[in-house]
C-alpha positions, 0 to 999 in steps of 0.5 A: 499499500501506498504511503499517505502523502500527508503522513510522509510530508508529516515524517519529513518535517519531524526528521527535519526538526529534529536535525534542527534541534540538534544543530541547535543543541550542537552550537549551544554546547559549543558556545558554552564550552568557549565561554567556560574556556574564555571564563578560565582564560579570564582567570588565569590572566587576572588571578593576581588582581583577583587575589589581590581583591580577596586579600583587600575584602578580608582586611576590610571585613577585619578592619570593619568588625575591629571599628564595629566593637570600638564604637559598640564600646564607646556607645555602651559607655556612653549609655552607662552614663545616664542613670536608668534609676528603674533598672538600677533599681530593678538590678539592686533588688535582683543581686540583694541575695548576693550579700548572703553568698558564702565562699567556698574558699576558707579564707575568703570566708573568714573575712565574709568576701565572695568570689565573683566572675562576670561574663561580658563584664563591658565598662563595669556597670555592675560594681555598686552591686557587688559585696565589700571586698568581692574578688572579681574575675571579668572577661569580655572579648571586646578589647576596646572596653578596657580603658572605660572598665579601667576608669569605672573600676577606680571609683570602687576600691572596696572591690578587688577588681582583676583586670579583663581577660579577653575572651567569651563565655564559651571559650573562658577555659583558663577558669578553674573548675569550681573556683568561683562563687558567683557568676553575674551575667547581664545583657550578653546572652543576646549576642553570644555564639552558643548559649548551652555551652556558656551555660554549661562553662558556668555550671563548671566554674562555679563552687558546689551551691554557688550562684549564677545571677542574670538579666538579659533582654529577649524575645517579645513572649507576649505575642498577644499584646505585643504582636508589632514589638515581636514582628520588628524584633524578628525584621531587625535581628534577621535582616542583620541590622540591629547585630551590625550596629550593636556588636552582634546582639539579637533581638530575637532570642530567650535562653529561658529554656536552655537555662531550665535544662542546663543542669542547675539543681535550683533555677528562679528566673521570670520574664518580665517587661522593663520599664523603659521610657526611651522609645527606641529601647522599647524593643528591649523591654521583654526581659528574663532575670533571676537566678540559679544554683549549682 
């Protein structure tokens, strides 16, 4: 039987289309290969320039980090000059039980003194709350706090304060196990890398029965009444704007559960809204305060 002319014509058209597609793919492959070769050649010809650019970017990043830390230290020092009476009264109440802590060290116990470690000491805004004769060890990763801290500690000769150890709560291996009576952390967990590791380190350095005091701003917990604040906290943190301006500070953290699970024998903490007048700093009104015992 003779082929249907229309069917034959259709098969011819299909064959022609297949040939055209193969030619297009072949040409595309050749062009892609040419582009890859051109890119490799360009990289080879500009290798020194590329390496130089990478080095410049790394240097700028390091310098920018140092600038941010320098700015943050100056900013925090400026903020500490303006006394927030409501916050200071809250901290005074929080730390009031510290005077009843008995040191694990027999010699310090005789004189009624205790050994305190403050993590993230900053400019030294908690000196006023430490008992008479306190032996104070401090750490902070930001070297630009040193000048402000040294100025501040001269105002409290009744506290035996040491120089700042430049390190983080995660890497404070130089603090011996069971050597500390009280650990203090205020407004620090918002910018740390590993909350669980710091809590583990706090338990390690505390003597049996030692206490851990904390005060932190946290993620909005009353989303029913403060949903806008919670949204702003998320946007400003996830966009990187707030952490960039304030040396890694995040507005959307809450270490409550991590503290509950850390292994302390007794945890007494509460979430609350700090009474803050400044409009911008309403963002850090949601807070967590309290103490835990080893």
